[in-house]
Every structure is written in C-alpha cells, then in structure tokens.
N, C-alpha and C positions, 0 to 999 in steps of 0.2 A: 593536595586537590581535594581530598575527601573533605578537609575543612573548609574549602570555599563552597565547595558544594552546599555543606552543610550551612553556611552562611545566607547562600541565596535561597535556601530551603526556608532556614527561618525570615528570611526577608517576607519572601513569598506567603508564608502563615501567617505574620504579624500586616500584613498588606490586606489578606482574606478577611481577617479579623476585625479588622479596623473599618473596609468597605462594610462588612456585615454589620457591624455595630452602627454605619451611616446610615445603612439602609433602614435599620429598626428604628432610629432617633428619627428619623425623615418621616418615616409611618407615624411614629407617634404625634411628632409634631402636627402633621399634618389633621391628624384625627382629632388631637386638641383645639387646631382652628378651625376646623368642621364645626364643633362642640360649641363655641366660643357664642356664636351669636344666641345660641338656646340658652347658656349659664346667663349672659346678659339679661334675657327676656324673663329669665328665673328669679334675678335680683329684683327687676323691677316690679314684678308681682308679688315679691316677699316669698315665696317659695325656699330661697338660697340670700344669705347674706351678704354683704359686698365685702367679708373677711373671705368666703368662699371664692369670689371672686378676684381677689388681690390672689388668695392660694394658686388659681387657676393661672392669671398673670404671670407671676413669678415661677409657675411651673413651664409656661411657654417658652420663658426669657431662658429658663435655664436649658430647656430644646434647643432654642436656636443657637446659643454660644457653643452646647454641647455639638451642633451640627458646623458652625462655624471650624472651632477645635478639630474635629475630625477631620474636615475639609484638606486641612492644613496639615494635620498630621500626614494624612495621605499625600498630599503634595510633597512633604517631605520624604517619606520612603519611599515614593516613584523615583526620586531623585537618586537618594543613596542607591535603591536598586540599579537604576541606569549605570551608577560609577561603578557598582560592586561586579555589573556584568561587563562593562568593560572591562576593566581588570581582569576577569576571569575569559577574556576572550581568545586569546593568544592558546590558554589551557584546554578551552572547549574546543578550538579550531585544531590540536594537535591530537585530542580525543577520536574528533570527525574523521581526521585525516587517515589515522592508525584503523578504524574500524573499517574504511570504505577500501583502505590497503587490505585489508583481509578480506571483504567480499570480495575484491578483484581477485587477488589470488584464487579464491574458491570458485570464481567465475572461470577465470583463465584454464584452471585444471580441467574444470567440466567441459570447457570448448574444446579442450585437448584432446578427452575421454571422446569425445561427438567424432572429431575429425578423424582419429584412428579407426573407430568403429563405420565412421563411412569410408574408407578408406579399405579397410578387412570387407564390406559389403561391395565395394566394387571388385576385388580381389575374386570374392565369392560368385559374382556375377562372372567373373570373366572362364573360372572354372566350372559355372551353370554352361557355358556358349560353347568349351572344349567340348563338354558332353556329351552337347547337343550337335556338335558338329561332326560325333561320329555317326548321326544317320546317314549322311551324306557319303560317307565310305560304304556302309551297308548297301545303300540304294545304287550305288555307282559298282560294285562288284556284282549285284544280282542285275544289272543291266548288261555289264560284260557277258556275265557268264551265260546269257539269253540271246545273245546278242546272234542275228541270223536265223534266229530259231520263228517260224512262220505260226501265225493265228496267236501270241500270247501278247497281251497288252503292259503296258505299262505297270513294274511291280514295285515302284517306288512306295516307300512308307512314311507317315513321320510319326515322333512322338507326341503325347500329350503334353503340353505347356501348361503350367501352373501359370496365373500373374501375377509373377513376381516383382515384373518392370510394366509399368501402366502403359498402355498405348497411345502413347500422346505423342507431340513431335518438339514440345517445347522443353529445353535440357532441365530447367530448374522440377520439372515431373518425370527426370529420367529415371528415377527407381520408386514411381508411383505413391511416392506422397506430394501430393499437391503444395504449393508456396502458403496458400489459407490453411490446412491442416500444419504445418509446419510452425507458421505463426501461432497459431491454434496453443499446438504444443509447447512454445516457448514461453507463453504466457500462463501454461499450466492446465489447460484445457484439451482431453485427450477423448479420441473417438471410442466409441463404446467396443469396437473388436480388438481394441489393443491389449498385449498380456502383459502388466506389468510384475 
C-alpha cells in the first residue's frame, strides 16, 4: 500500500508540475501575443528588424507547441491517475473501513460510559428520593405526638431541596438537562457552568 500511495503521490506531483508549467507557458504566450502588434509596428517604422520579428514568430510558435504538448501530457497523466486510483480503490476502501470501524468502536465505548453514568445518576436520584422521604416520617411522628393537643398548629417542615432535577414535565428534561443542551454537548459545545 505504501508503494501504491507513493505512486499516486508521484502522479499528483507530476500533474501539479505540468499544470503549473502550462499556466506559466500560457501566460507567456498571451503576453507575446499582446506584444506582437507593437513589434510589427516597430518593424514597420524601422525600430526593429525583420529578424527580430522572425525571432518573435519562432518563440510564439514554440510557446503554442509547448501549450499543446503540455495539454496532451496533462490529459495522459490524468487518465493514468484515474487508472491508478481505480486499481487502488479496494485498498483505499479497506483502509477507510478499518478507520471507520476504529471510530465506531471508540464511539460505542463512550456511549456505553454515558449510558452507565445515566444509570448511575438515576440510582443516585433514587437515593436522594429515599433521603427526602424521611422528612414525611419525621412530620408524621410529630403530628402523632401532638394529636389531640389544643392550640398547636401543624409542625410539618420540609427540607431545602437543591435544583438537581429541573422543574419540567417532559421526560427528556428529567435530569435538568434540556434536549438542546444535550445536543450542544454532543457537538462539543458546553455551558459555562459545567465542570470538566
């Protein structure tokens, strides 16, 4: 595979060289063609000789021939590149498949970590609920002890709850994290309050 990759790299390098050379030659030809009129005029008034004009004609013909040759070479190299790429396609697909499999494995492992943490969070929320439920027993004991005593009002108390669970009714927000915030985190954008 390394040899084939080197072949494609060599083909791409040669193609870039030819395209650069074609661009430069085309620019030179366009410049020569732009100056041709002024050279003919200079010959007409005697500033330049016919020999100078002949040299310009020869140079323009050489540039035209070079443009044609380079265009033909580029077409040949592109066709060769296409054939070389088709020959390498199974190898490229196999490398891509293996890389994607590695990414999928890492993704699956991280998703499993998240699912375990989600399950742990639900268990911890259950523990929180069990602790909170003790308040009801304490209030019931106090009420039972004071039953029948005149002039004493209700002595029930509640604990101060932290905002662990968002006060929402939709299931996907049940742990205080909106669907939008979850999607942002899945895209790598975290709220400023999160502790990493």
